PLY file of the C-alpha trace (Angstrom):
ply
format ascii 1.0
element vertex 330
property float x
property float y
property float z
element edge 329
property int vertex1
property int vertex2
end_header
164.84 55.63 106.48
166.20 52.41 105.76
165.75 50.03 108.30
167.61 47.30 109.35
167.69 44.31 112.15
169.75 41.32 113.52
168.30 38.28 115.60
169.42 39.58 118.76
167.66 42.91 118.23
164.57 41.30 117.33
164.61 39.63 120.18
166.22 36.07 119.81
169.32 34.74 119.56
172.24 35.98 116.74
172.52 32.93 114.40
176.67 33.16 114.55
179.29 31.36 116.82
181.92 32.42 118.63
185.49 31.61 116.77
187.42 28.39 117.15
191.05 28.21 116.62
193.02 26.28 114.15
195.20 23.93 114.94
198.41 24.79 112.94
199.52 25.74 108.98
197.07 24.46 106.86
198.23 23.44 103.25
196.23 23.38 100.54
196.62 19.82 98.03
198.60 20.96 95.21
198.31 19.49 91.69
194.67 18.22 92.57
191.57 19.66 90.85
189.53 18.95 93.81
190.03 18.19 97.83
189.00 17.83 101.05
190.53 19.83 103.95
190.14 19.20 107.96
189.80 22.20 109.20
188.24 23.58 112.43
186.78 20.12 113.43
185.12 21.15 110.55
185.43 19.31 107.05
185.73 21.48 103.90
185.55 20.99 100.02
187.58 22.63 97.63
186.64 22.86 94.16
188.37 23.71 90.75
192.01 24.00 92.94
193.76 24.10 89.50
191.48 26.87 87.58
193.74 29.91 86.25
192.61 32.93 88.63
195.31 34.86 87.31
196.93 33.95 83.71
199.58 36.65 83.93
201.02 35.12 87.04
199.42 31.61 86.15
197.93 31.72 89.93
195.37 29.73 90.52
192.14 29.41 93.18
194.94 27.06 95.10
196.71 30.10 95.65
194.20 31.88 97.04
193.09 29.66 99.21
196.86 29.08 100.61
196.97 33.09 101.29
194.50 33.15 103.15
194.74 30.45 105.07
198.97 31.67 105.58
196.71 35.07 106.61
194.10 33.65 108.55
195.37 34.52 112.03
195.73 38.30 111.77
193.00 38.27 109.45
190.27 36.82 111.14
190.03 38.72 114.16
188.94 41.83 111.50
186.31 39.85 110.27
183.93 38.42 112.96
180.82 39.36 113.69
180.36 40.93 110.37
178.31 40.12 107.29
180.06 39.42 104.53
179.14 40.61 100.76
180.33 38.12 98.68
181.50 39.52 94.84
182.38 35.97 93.05
185.04 35.75 90.22
184.30 32.20 89.90
186.62 32.11 86.60
188.83 34.89 87.86
190.12 37.97 87.03
189.20 38.82 83.51
185.61 36.80 83.40
182.37 38.05 84.60
181.84 38.38 88.05
178.40 38.85 90.33
177.37 40.69 93.61
175.06 37.99 96.28
174.13 39.00 99.56
172.23 35.72 100.76
174.11 33.12 102.01
173.60 29.70 99.53
171.25 26.76 100.97
172.48 24.66 101.50
175.33 25.24 103.22
177.79 23.84 105.59
176.51 24.06 109.15
180.32 25.37 110.25
179.23 28.98 107.90
177.15 30.79 111.03
174.65 33.52 109.29
173.36 36.89 109.79
169.97 37.64 109.61
169.44 41.36 108.22
166.62 43.66 107.60
166.43 45.82 104.50
164.04 49.03 104.28
161.87 46.36 101.34
161.89 44.65 104.65
163.29 41.43 103.39
164.96 39.82 105.31
168.72 38.46 104.47
170.84 36.06 105.45
174.53 36.44 105.09
177.18 34.92 105.43
179.66 35.08 108.40
182.83 34.42 108.62
184.17 33.94 112.36
186.98 30.53 111.39
189.42 29.21 108.71
186.43 27.14 107.26
184.43 29.56 106.99
186.96 31.45 105.63
187.82 28.75 103.30
184.13 27.70 102.33
183.72 31.58 101.35
186.85 31.74 99.44
186.05 29.06 97.96
182.55 30.25 95.71
185.18 32.63 93.82
185.33 35.26 96.43
188.98 37.04 95.53
188.17 39.85 97.86
186.05 40.22 100.87
183.47 42.87 102.17
182.62 42.84 105.77
180.23 45.25 106.94
181.45 47.95 109.17
178.86 47.00 111.84
178.96 43.94 114.12
175.31 41.61 113.52
174.40 42.26 117.42
174.12 46.11 115.90
173.90 46.42 112.51
173.11 49.79 112.84
175.83 51.17 114.72
179.11 51.15 113.14
182.58 50.78 115.09
184.47 52.35 112.60
184.61 55.43 110.31
186.37 55.47 107.41
187.48 57.82 104.09
188.21 55.94 100.73
190.78 57.95 98.76
190.16 57.96 95.48
191.98 59.39 92.76
190.11 61.17 89.47
191.20 59.56 86.53
194.59 60.49 85.70
195.70 61.61 89.01
198.98 60.17 89.83
199.15 57.72 93.61
201.57 60.14 95.09
198.35 63.21 95.00
197.07 59.64 96.98
199.23 59.77 99.86
199.59 63.81 100.12
196.02 63.14 100.42
195.92 60.41 102.76
198.13 62.96 105.01
196.27 65.53 105.02
193.10 63.27 106.01
196.23 62.07 109.37
196.74 65.45 110.26
193.16 66.95 109.98
191.71 64.09 112.39
195.05 64.50 114.19
193.93 68.18 115.31
190.75 66.99 116.38
192.95 63.95 118.67
191.80 61.28 116.54
193.87 58.89 115.31
193.85 57.35 111.94
195.33 54.00 110.47
196.12 53.85 106.90
196.36 50.32 104.46
196.56 50.85 100.60
193.11 49.42 98.83
195.08 47.19 96.17
193.48 48.66 94.06
193.68 52.80 93.10
193.78 54.29 96.43
194.30 54.42 100.20
191.58 53.89 102.60
192.07 55.93 106.44
190.22 54.06 109.32
188.95 55.36 112.48
188.00 52.68 115.13
185.26 54.70 117.13
183.32 53.87 119.80
179.41 52.16 119.18
176.96 54.76 119.89
176.08 57.25 116.77
174.13 55.47 114.45
175.42 54.75 110.95
173.60 58.24 109.01
175.29 60.00 112.05
179.12 58.37 111.12
177.97 59.50 107.56
176.94 62.90 108.47
180.02 63.38 110.34
182.42 62.39 107.41
180.83 64.24 105.23
181.23 67.52 106.73
184.94 66.46 107.56
185.57 65.89 103.73
183.53 69.04 102.49
186.35 70.94 104.82
188.74 69.12 103.83
188.45 70.31 99.86
187.53 73.34 100.96
190.78 73.76 102.62
192.40 71.92 100.08
191.51 72.67 96.84
193.62 72.23 94.13
194.58 68.59 96.09
190.90 67.21 96.83
187.54 67.14 96.34
184.27 65.84 97.91
181.96 66.28 94.99
180.62 62.72 94.26
179.29 63.49 90.87
182.07 61.59 88.32
181.74 64.17 85.80
181.75 67.11 88.12
184.75 65.93 89.44
188.14 68.49 88.68
190.89 66.48 87.33
194.35 65.95 88.90
192.29 65.41 92.54
192.13 63.16 94.62
187.89 62.06 96.10
187.62 61.88 99.35
184.13 59.51 99.73
182.64 59.73 102.75
179.54 58.02 100.70
181.54 54.54 101.97
179.31 55.13 105.37
176.46 54.41 104.18
174.46 52.09 105.27
174.23 48.36 103.41
177.96 49.80 102.22
181.37 47.88 102.03
185.37 48.09 101.23
187.67 45.34 100.83
188.86 44.25 104.01
192.40 43.95 105.50
194.75 42.10 103.89
191.95 41.08 101.17
193.73 40.43 97.84
192.03 42.46 94.82
191.18 41.03 91.68
194.11 43.33 89.81
196.30 42.14 87.02
199.20 41.55 89.78
197.38 40.05 92.72
197.53 43.07 95.05
196.25 43.20 98.91
194.85 45.64 101.02
197.55 45.66 103.08
198.21 48.15 106.48
200.78 50.58 106.14
202.94 52.67 108.71
202.29 56.48 108.60
205.91 56.62 108.28
205.86 54.14 104.86
203.45 56.57 103.41
205.80 59.73 103.96
208.38 58.08 102.47
206.33 56.76 99.77
204.73 53.56 98.55
202.75 51.88 95.63
200.21 49.81 95.36
202.17 46.83 93.58
204.60 46.79 96.69
202.19 44.48 98.46
200.65 40.87 96.67
199.77 37.68 97.69
202.71 36.49 97.07
204.66 38.88 99.63
202.51 40.03 102.42
202.34 37.01 104.37
206.38 37.07 104.84
205.44 40.84 105.91
203.02 39.98 107.92
205.30 37.08 109.76
208.30 39.91 110.10
206.06 43.01 111.23
202.57 41.70 112.25
199.35 43.12 111.99
199.50 46.69 111.54
195.93 46.73 112.55
195.73 45.20 115.56
195.24 48.97 117.33
191.76 49.19 115.70
190.51 45.06 117.41
191.51 47.37 121.21
187.91 48.85 123.11
190.50 51.60 125.12
191.60 53.14 122.00
188.60 54.05 120.06
187.18 57.31 119.89
183.85 58.72 121.02
182.52 60.57 117.79
179.63 61.60 119.40
181.54 64.81 120.81
182.30 65.90 117.07
178.35 65.55 115.52
0 1
1 2
2 3
3 4
4 5
5 6
6 7
7 8
8 9
9 10
10 11
11 12
12 13
13 14
14 15
15 16
16 17
17 18
18 19
19 20
20 21
21 22
22 23
23 24
24 25
25 26
26 27
27 28
28 29
29 30
30 31
31 32
32 33
33 34
34 35
35 36
36 37
37 38
38 39
39 40
40 41
41 42
42 43
43 44
44 45
45 46
46 47
47 48
48 49
49 50
50 51
51 52
52 53
53 54
54 55
55 56
56 57
57 58
58 59
59 60
60 61
61 62
62 63
63 64
64 65
65 66
66 67
67 68
68 69
69 70
70 71
71 72
72 73
73 74
74 75
75 76
76 77
77 78
78 79
79 80
80 81
81 82
82 83
83 84
84 85
85 86
86 87
87 88
88 89
89 90
90 91
91 92
92 93
93 94
94 95
95 96
96 97
97 98
98 99
99 100
100 101
101 102
102 103
103 104
104 105
105 106
106 107
107 108
108 109
109 110
110 111
111 112
112 113
113 114
114 115
115 116
116 117
117 118
118 119
119 120
120 121
121 122
122 123
123 124
124 125
125 126
126 127
127 128
128 129
129 130
130 131
131 132
132 133
133 134
134 135
135 136
136 137
137 138
138 139
139 140
140 141
141 142
142 143
143 144
144 145
145 146
146 147
147 148
148 149
149 150
150 151
151 152
152 153
153 154
154 155
155 156
156 157
157 158
158 159
159 160
160 161
161 162
162 163
163 164
164 165
165 166
166 167
167 168
168 169
169 170
170 171
171 172
172 173
173 174
174 175
175 176
176 177
177 178
178 179
179 180
180 181
181 182
182 183
183 184
184 185
185 186
186 187
187 188
188 189
189 190
190 191
191 192
192 193
193 194
194 195
195 196
196 197
197 198
198 199
199 200
200 201
201 202
202 203
203 204
204 205
205 206
206 207
207 208
208 209
209 210
210 211
211 212
212 213
213 214
214 215
215 216
216 217
217 218
218 219
219 220
220 221
221 222
222 223
223 224
224 225
225 226
226 227
227 228
228 229
229 230
230 231
231 232
232 233
233 234
234 235
235 236
236 237
237 238
238 239
239 240
240 241
241 242
242 243
243 244
244 245
245 246
246 247
247 248
248 249
249 250
250 251
251 252
252 253
253 254
254 255
255 256
256 257
257 258
258 259
259 260
260 261
261 262
262 263
263 264
264 265
265 266
266 267
267 268
268 269
269 270
270 271
271 272
272 273
273 274
274 275
275 276
276 277
277 278
278 279
279 280
280 281
281 282
282 283
283 284
284 285
285 286
286 287
287 288
288 289
289 290
290 291
291 292
292 293
293 294
294 295
295 296
296 297
297 298
298 299
299 300
300 301
301 302
302 303
303 304
304 305
305 306
306 307
307 308
308 309
309 310
310 311
311 312
312 313
313 314
314 315
315 316
316 317
317 318
318 319
319 320
320 321
321 322
322 323
323 324
324 325
325 326
326 327
327 328
328 329
């Protein structure tokens, strides 16, 4: 059985701090290779700002940092108190990337950590993004998208989200993904469970359900598996829950329940993705899904304007009162 623990569960104080608010808009210096910005009372060193991260769009690392600064007030509430897996693209989207879990050392004192014990007994100190300073520090490492844990650091065994990653089998059109997301929504609604959708920024749709913490990760995964298998049985011409790639039928959409397993992550809401159009994982209303959206509708260039216009569509996922008690379905 996978073992995990945070510092709190081990009887000591967690090594992460409460969030601090930034005062006013943040401007990342332009036309300079390196810079320092003062934010949240901390000095953040930014490097290689002129490096091209999206060659076809001529978007730089500085542009990426500015995007995250611009959306930080909407983004940060969804990241706080969660361990972050780093997926680093130090030379942009067309160059090799690598995953990194352990927070690098040395690191600034304003970057807190979340210690998590793995099955091997190895304790890994993951970075935690609590404020704009730590957010910019992480992005400066070349993290284009952000990959937080589903559970908070004070109990990494018990997630507060259930989710479904809708991934089209190769060659399946995106309209079929939208159709599948509505099937997931309706099946959850029949159980009196409210769900929320966002584009993945890559190929699919993520459907999330905020849950009351209680069931452990394996129980949440087991519910997601049963739900996905039954949905595939009901709609075999549209949906598959087959995890083996070679066995997935063509023209279907995988309802991926395995992303609910312990130690898995998905790109967070408002994450930029390492795709040619600098697409963003963006919340959408179910009315927008019904009318038809495209992955390319939401990019690093237009999502800040959308947020200023309509606000955070995923704000309900932060509320305590609207969370589902999953125990009734286990």
